[in-house]
C-alpha positions as a Markdown table, in Angstrom:
| # | Residue | x | y | z |
|---|---|---|---|---|
| 1 | Unk | 165.1 | 130.1 | 237.2 |
| 2 | Unk | 163.3 | 128.1 | 239.8 |
| 3 | Unk | 161.3 | 129.5 | 242.8 |
| 4 | Unk | 161.3 | 127.6 | 246.0 |
| 5 | Unk | 157.6 | 128.0 | 246.6 |
| 6 | Unk | 155.1 | 125.5 | 248.0 |
| 7 | Unk | 152.5 | 126.0 | 245.3 |
| 8 | Unk | 151.9 | 128.5 | 242.4 |
| 9 | Unk | 148.2 | 129.2 | 242.1 |
| 10 | Unk | 146.9 | 131.0 | 239.1 |
| 11 | Unk | 143.2 | 131.8 | 239.8 |
| 12 | Unk | 140.6 | 131.4 | 237.2 |
| 13 | Unk | 138.0 | 133.7 | 235.8 |
| 14 | Unk | 139.4 | 136.9 | 234.2 |
| 15 | Unk | 138.2 | 140.3 | 235.5 |
| 16 | Unk | 137.3 | 143.2 | 233.4 |
| 17 | Unk | 140.5 | 145.2 | 232.6 |
| 18 | Unk | 140.2 | 148.9 | 233.3 |
| 19 | Unk | 142.8 | 151.6 | 232.7 |
| 20 | Unk | 144.7 | 152.6 | 235.9 |
| 21 | Unk | 144.1 | 156.3 | 236.4 |
| 22 | Unk | 145.9 | 158.6 | 238.7 |
| 23 | Unk | 146.1 | 157.5 | 242.3 |
| 24 | Unk | 144.5 | 159.6 | 244.9 |
| 25 | Unk | 144.9 | 159.8 | 248.7 |
| 26 | Unk | 142.4 | 157.8 | 250.6 |
| 27 | Unk | 141.3 | 158.7 | 254.3 |
| 28 | Unk | 140.6 | 155.0 | 254.8 |
| 29 | Unk | 143.2 | 152.4 | 255.4 |
| 30 | Unk | 144.9 | 151.3 | 252.2 |
| 31 | Unk | 143.8 | 147.8 | 251.2 |
| 32 | Unk | 146.8 | 145.5 | 251.6 |
| 33 | Unk | 147.9 | 143.1 | 248.8 |
| 34 | Unk | 146.7 | 140.2 | 251.1 |
| 35 | Unk | 143.3 | 141.8 | 251.3 |
| 36 | Unk | 143.2 | 142.0 | 247.5 |
| 37 | Unk | 144.4 | 138.6 | 246.9 |
| 38 | Unk | 140.8 | 137.0 | 246.4 |
| 39 | Unk | 140.2 | 139.4 | 243.6 |
| 40 | Unk | 143.1 | 138.5 | 241.6 |
| 41 | Unk | 142.2 | 136.5 | 238.4 |
| 42 | Unk | 144.6 | 134.5 | 236.3 |
| 43 | Unk | 146.0 | 137.1 | 233.9 |
| 44 | Unk | 143.2 | 139.5 | 234.7 |
| 45 | Unk | 143.2 | 142.8 | 236.4 |
| 46 | Unk | 143.6 | 143.3 | 240.1 |
| 47 | Unk | 140.3 | 144.7 | 241.4 |
| 48 | Unk | 139.8 | 147.1 | 242.9 |
| 49 | Unk | 143.0 | 148.9 | 241.6 |
| 50 | Unk | 145.4 | 149.8 | 244.4 |
| 51 | Unk | 144.8 | 153.2 | 245.9 |
| 52 | Unk | 148.2 | 154.6 | 246.9 |
| 53 | Unk | 149.4 | 157.6 | 249.1 |
| 54 | Unk | 149.8 | 160.9 | 247.3 |
| 55 | Unk | 153.5 | 160.8 | 247.8 |
| 56 | Unk | 153.8 | 158.1 | 245.2 |
| 57 | Unk | 153.7 | 159.6 | 241.6 |
| 58 | Unk | 150.5 | 158.9 | 239.6 |
| 59 | Unk | 150.9 | 156.8 | 236.6 |
| 60 | Unk | 150.1 | 158.3 | 233.2 |
| 61 | Unk | 146.6 | 158.2 | 231.9 |
| 62 | Unk | 146.0 | 155.3 | 229.7 |
| 63 | Unk | 148.4 | 153.0 | 231.6 |
| 64 | Unk | 147.1 | 149.4 | 231.7 |
| 65 | Unk | 145.6 | 147.8 | 234.8 |
| 66 | Unk | 147.7 | 146.2 | 237.5 |
| 67 | Unk | 147.9 | 142.4 | 237.1 |
| 68 | Unk | 149.4 | 139.6 | 239.1 |
| 69 | Unk | 152.7 | 138.3 | 237.8 |
| 70 | Unk | 152.2 | 135.2 | 239.8 |
| 71 | Unk | 150.2 | 134.2 | 242.9 |
| 72 | Unk | 151.6 | 131.8 | 245.7 |
| 73 | Unk | 149.6 | 129.9 | 248.2 |
| 74 | Unk | 151.5 | 128.4 | 251.2 |
| 75 | Unk | 149.6 | 125.4 | 252.5 |
| 76 | Unk | 150.0 | 124.9 | 256.3 |
| 77 | Unk | 152.3 | 122.1 | 257.6 |
| 78 | Unk | 149.7 | 121.1 | 260.2 |
| 79 | Unk | 145.9 | 120.8 | 260.0 |
| 80 | Unk | 143.8 | 122.2 | 262.8 |
| 81 | Unk | 141.3 | 119.4 | 263.6 |
| 82 | Unk | 139.6 | 121.5 | 266.2 |
| 83 | Unk | 140.0 | 125.0 | 267.6 |
| 84 | Unk | 137.8 | 126.8 | 270.1 |
| 85 | Unk | 136.1 | 129.9 | 269.2 |
| 86 | Unk | 138.0 | 131.7 | 272.0 |
| 87 | Unk | 141.3 | 131.2 | 270.1 |
| 88 | Unk | 142.3 | 134.4 | 268.4 |
| 89 | Unk | 143.6 | 134.6 | 264.8 |
| 90 | Unk | 147.2 | 135.1 | 265.5 |
| 91 | Unk | 147.2 | 131.9 | 267.6 |
| 92 | Unk | 145.4 | 130.1 | 264.8 |
| 93 | Unk | 148.0 | 131.2 | 262.4 |
| 94 | Unk | 150.9 | 130.2 | 264.6 |
| 95 | Unk | 149.4 | 126.7 | 264.8 |
| 96 | Unk | 149.6 | 126.4 | 261.1 |
| 97 | Unk | 145.9 | 126.2 | 260.4 |
| 98 | Unk | 145.4 | 128.8 | 257.6 |
| 99 | Unk | 146.8 | 128.9 | 254.1 |
| 100 | Unk | 148.7 | 132.0 | 253.1 |
| 101 | Unk | 148.2 | 133.6 | 249.7 |
| 102 | Unk | 150.0 | 136.5 | 248.2 |
| 103 | Unk | 150.8 | 137.9 | 244.8 |
| 104 | Unk | 153.5 | 139.8 | 243.0 |
| 105 | Unk | 151.6 | 142.5 | 241.1 |
| 106 | Unk | 152.9 | 144.7 | 238.3 |
| 107 | Unk | 151.9 | 147.3 | 235.7 |
| 108 | Unk | 153.9 | 148.0 | 232.5 |
| 109 | Unk | 154.1 | 151.7 | 232.1 |
| 110 | Unk | 156.2 | 151.4 | 228.9 |
| 111 | Unk | 157.0 | 148.4 | 226.8 |
| 112 | Unk | 160.8 | 147.9 | 226.0 |
| 113 | Unk | 162.0 | 147.2 | 222.6 |
| 114 | Unk | 165.6 | 146.0 | 223.4 |
| 115 | Unk | 167.1 | 142.9 | 224.7 |
| 116 | Unk | 164.9 | 140.8 | 226.9 |
| 117 | Unk | 165.7 | 140.2 | 230.7 |
| 118 | Unk | 166.9 | 136.7 | 231.1 |
| 119 | Unk | 168.1 | 134.6 | 234.0 |
| 120 | Unk | 171.8 | 134.9 | 234.7 |
| 121 | Unk | 172.1 | 138.0 | 232.6 |
| 122 | Unk | 173.4 | 141.3 | 234.2 |
| 123 | Unk | 170.6 | 143.8 | 234.3 |
| 124 | Unk | 171.2 | 147.5 | 234.8 |
| 125 | Unk | 168.1 | 149.3 | 236.2 |
| 126 | Unk | 167.0 | 152.8 | 237.3 |
| 127 | Unk | 164.7 | 152.5 | 240.3 |
| 128 | Unk | 162.8 | 154.2 | 243.0 |
| 129 | Unk | 161.3 | 152.4 | 246.1 |
| 130 | Unk | 158.4 | 153.5 | 248.2 |
| 131 | Unk | 156.6 | 152.1 | 251.3 |
| 132 | Unk | 153.1 | 151.2 | 250.3 |
| 133 | Unk | 151.8 | 152.3 | 253.7 |
| 134 | Unk | 152.5 | 156.0 | 253.5 |
| 135 | Unk | 154.3 | 156.5 | 250.3 |
| 136 | Unk | 157.7 | 157.3 | 251.8 |
| 137 | Unk | 160.6 | 157.0 | 249.4 |
| 138 | Unk | 163.2 | 154.8 | 251.0 |
| 139 | Unk | 165.8 | 154.7 | 248.1 |
| 140 | Unk | 166.3 | 155.7 | 244.4 |
| 141 | Unk | 169.1 | 155.5 | 242.0 |
| 142 | Unk | 168.3 | 159.1 | 241.1 |
| 143 | Unk | 169.5 | 160.1 | 244.6 |
| 144 | Unk | 172.9 | 158.4 | 244.2 |
| 145 | Unk | 176.0 | 160.1 | 242.9 |
| 146 | Unk | 175.7 | 160.9 | 239.2 |
| 147 | Unk | 172.3 | 159.2 | 239.4 |
| 148 | Unk | 174.1 | 156.0 | 238.8 |
| 149 | Unk | 171.9 | 153.0 | 238.0 |
| 150 | Unk | 172.2 | 149.7 | 239.7 |
| 151 | Unk | 173.3 | 146.4 | 238.1 |
| 152 | Unk | 172.6 | 142.9 | 239.4 |
| 153 | Unk | 172.6 | 139.4 | 238.0 |
| 154 | Unk | 169.0 | 138.4 | 237.5 |
| 155 | Unk | 167.8 | 135.1 | 239.1 |
| 156 | Unk | 170.9 | 134.8 | 241.3 |
| 157 | Unk | 169.2 | 135.5 | 244.6 |
| 158 | Unk | 171.3 | 138.6 | 245.3 |
| 159 | Unk | 168.1 | 140.7 | 245.6 |
| 160 | Unk | 164.9 | 140.3 | 247.3 |
| 161 | Unk | 162.5 | 137.6 | 245.6 |
| 162 | Unk | 160.3 | 140.4 | 244.3 |
| 163 | Unk | 163.2 | 141.8 | 242.4 |
| 164 | Unk | 164.7 | 138.3 | 241.5 |
| 165 | Unk | 161.5 | 137.5 | 239.8 |
| 166 | Unk | 159.7 | 140.7 | 239.0 |
| 167 | Unk | 161.5 | 141.6 | 235.7 |
| 168 | Unk | 159.9 | 138.7 | 233.8 |
| 169 | Unk | 158.9 | 139.7 | 230.3 |
| 170 | Unk | 160.7 | 143.0 | 230.4 |
| 171 | Unk | 163.0 | 144.4 | 227.7 |
| 172 | Unk | 165.7 | 147.2 | 227.6 |
| 173 | Unk | 163.7 | 150.5 | 227.7 |
| 174 | Unk | 160.8 | 149.0 | 229.5 |
| 175 | Unk | 159.3 | 150.7 | 232.6 |
| 176 | Unk | 157.3 | 148.9 | 235.2 |
| 177 | Unk | 155.8 | 149.5 | 238.7 |
| 178 | Unk | 156.1 | 146.5 | 241.1 |
| 179 | Unk | 153.8 | 145.9 | 244.0 |
| 180 | Unk | 155.8 | 143.6 | 246.3 |
| 181 | Unk | 154.2 | 141.9 | 249.4 |
| 182 | Unk | 156.3 | 141.6 | 252.5 |
| 183 | Unk | 156.9 | 137.8 | 251.9 |
| 184 | Unk | 158.8 | 138.8 | 248.8 |
| 185 | Unk | 160.6 | 141.9 | 250.3 |
| 186 | Unk | 162.2 | 142.4 | 253.7 |
| 187 | Unk | 159.9 | 139.9 | 255.5 |
| 188 | Unk | 158.3 | 139.7 | 258.8 |
| 189 | Unk | 161.0 | 141.7 | 260.6 |
| 190 | Unk | 161.6 | 144.4 | 257.9 |
| 191 | Unk | 164.8 | 146.4 | 257.9 |
| 192 | Unk | 164.5 | 149.0 | 260.8 |
| 193 | Unk | 164.5 | 151.8 | 261.0 |
| 194 | Unk | 164.0 | 152.3 | 257.2 |
| 195 | Unk | 161.8 | 149.3 | 256.4 |
| 196 | Unk | 159.0 | 148.5 | 259.0 |
| 197 | Unk | 158.0 | 145.0 | 259.8 |
| 198 | Unk | 155.8 | 143.3 | 257.2 |
| 199 | Unk | 156.3 | 146.3 | 254.8 |
| 200 | Unk | 154.8 | 146.2 | 251.4 |
| 201 | Unk | 157.0 | 147.9 | 248.8 |
| 202 | Unk | 156.3 | 149.8 | 245.6 |
| 203 | Unk | 159.2 | 149.9 | 243.0 |
| 204 | Unk | 159.2 | 151.9 | 239.8 |
| 205 | Unk | 161.8 | 150.3 | 237.7 |
| 206 | Unk | 163.4 | 151.0 | 234.3 |
| 207 | Unk | 165.6 | 148.5 | 232.4 |
| 208 | Unk | 168.6 | 150.3 | 231.1 |
| 209 | Unk | 170.7 | 147.5 | 229.8 |
| 210 | Unk | 171.1 | 143.7 | 229.6 |
| 211 | Unk | 174.4 | 142.0 | 229.1 |
| 212 | Unk | 176.2 | 138.7 | 229.5 |
| 213 | Unk | 179.1 | 140.3 | 231.7 |
| 214 | Unk | 179.0 | 142.9 | 234.4 |
| 215 | Unk | 179.6 | 146.4 | 233.3 |
| 216 | Unk | 183.0 | 148.1 | 233.7 |
| 217 | Unk | 183.7 | 149.7 | 237.0 |
| 218 | Unk | 183.5 | 149.0 | 240.8 |
| 219 | Unk | 180.8 | 146.8 | 242.0 |
| 220 | Unk | 177.7 | 148.6 | 243.2 |
| 221 | Unk | 177.1 | 148.7 | 247.0 |
| 222 | Unk | 174.0 | 150.8 | 247.7 |
| 223 | Unk | 174.4 | 150.7 | 251.5 |
| 224 | Unk | 177.9 | 152.2 | 251.2 |
| 225 | Unk | 177.1 | 155.2 | 248.8 |
| 226 | Unk | 176.8 | 158.7 | 250.1 |
| 227 | Unk | 173.2 | 159.7 | 250.8 |
| 228 | Unk | 171.8 | 156.1 | 250.4 |
| 229 | Unk | 169.7 | 154.6 | 253.3 |
| 230 | Unk | 172.0 | 152.2 | 255.4 |
| 231 | Unk | 169.9 | 149.2 | 254.3 |
| 232 | Unk | 172.7 | 147.0 | 253.0 |
| 233 | Unk | 170.9 | 146.5 | 249.7 |
| 234 | Unk | 167.4 | 147.1 | 248.6 |
| 235 | Unk | 166.9 | 143.5 | 247.5 |
| 236 | Unk | 169.0 | 141.4 | 249.9 |
| 237 | Unk | 167.8 | 137.8 | 250.5 |
| 238 | Unk | 166.8 | 137.2 | 254.1 |
| 239 | Unk | 169.2 | 135.5 | 256.5 |
| 240 | Unk | 166.9 | 132.9 | 258.0 |
| 241 | Unk | 165.7 | 131.3 | 254.8 |
| 242 | Unk | 167.3 | 130.1 | 251.6 |
| 243 | Unk | 168.0 | 132.9 | 249.1 |
| 244 | Unk | 165.0 | 133.5 | 246.9 |
| 245 | Unk | 162.8 | 131.2 | 249.0 |
| 246 | Unk | 159.2 | 132.1 | 249.9 |
| 247 | Unk | 158.4 | 129.0 | 251.9 |
| 248 | Unk | 159.1 | 131.0 | 255.1 |
| 249 | Unk | 158.6 | 134.6 | 256.1 |
| 250 | Unk | 161.5 | 136.6 | 254.9 |
| 251 | Unk | 163.8 | 138.0 | 257.5 |
| 252 | Unk | 166.4 | 140.8 | 257.8 |
| 253 | Unk | 169.5 | 141.1 | 255.6 |
| 254 | Unk | 172.7 | 141.2 | 257.6 |
| 255 | Unk | 173.9 | 144.7 | 258.5 |
| 256 | Unk | 177.0 | 145.9 | 256.5 |
| 257 | Unk | 176.5 | 143.6 | 253.6 |
| 258 | Unk | 178.9 | 144.2 | 250.9 |
| 259 | Unk | 176.9 | 142.2 | 248.2 |
| 260 | Unk | 175.0 | 143.9 | 245.4 |
| 261 | Unk | 171.4 | 144.7 | 246.4 |
């Protein structure tokens, strides 16, 4: 599986690894994944650990620390040779003068013992998605009829990049929490009214099965299921950049999409 990314950067110097205890509500603004980017060490813990809204369930005591699965730096296409102090940060960014760094973070809540998730395999998962900003749940397989899990072909760009790459190293029976930055989710525009612009997402995922062929039954279409948010699919690739690409800010999936999420 190949990511269309400008550069993968695995930062040096490992940080001390501390257990991730129960999250608590913070009255201050939650530090974004970008604000935490400088604290990620290659293979080390994300420090400080994410402080999430109370709506998001706390992880069990003894759960390992949050780590980066990978870190990406986009180098600007243009270099600013000079910029006046009067020029604001947004204008500077629009001129392409600042590198952009973000990470896909994860914590394994439970190690699986079954088949390993591999590219081009059909992976069936249970999941719940939350907005990192306020903890609002926006979709869950538990809320669908018969609590039906979701199946997708891993690495085939039918889901957001954070899903298309976020199951690395997992096995059947494994449970993971993914911290997905907006560049690897629904992008700069989001998916109104459910997903705000530049929304960072939290997903709790559990691998139910891995197979060479899709399971029997009709294809899953989350946006068409009773009670599901009309999002198209929780992991749709953007419509203004190649599927799975992180070289440009992600956009909004087309309305009424019938593809798997």
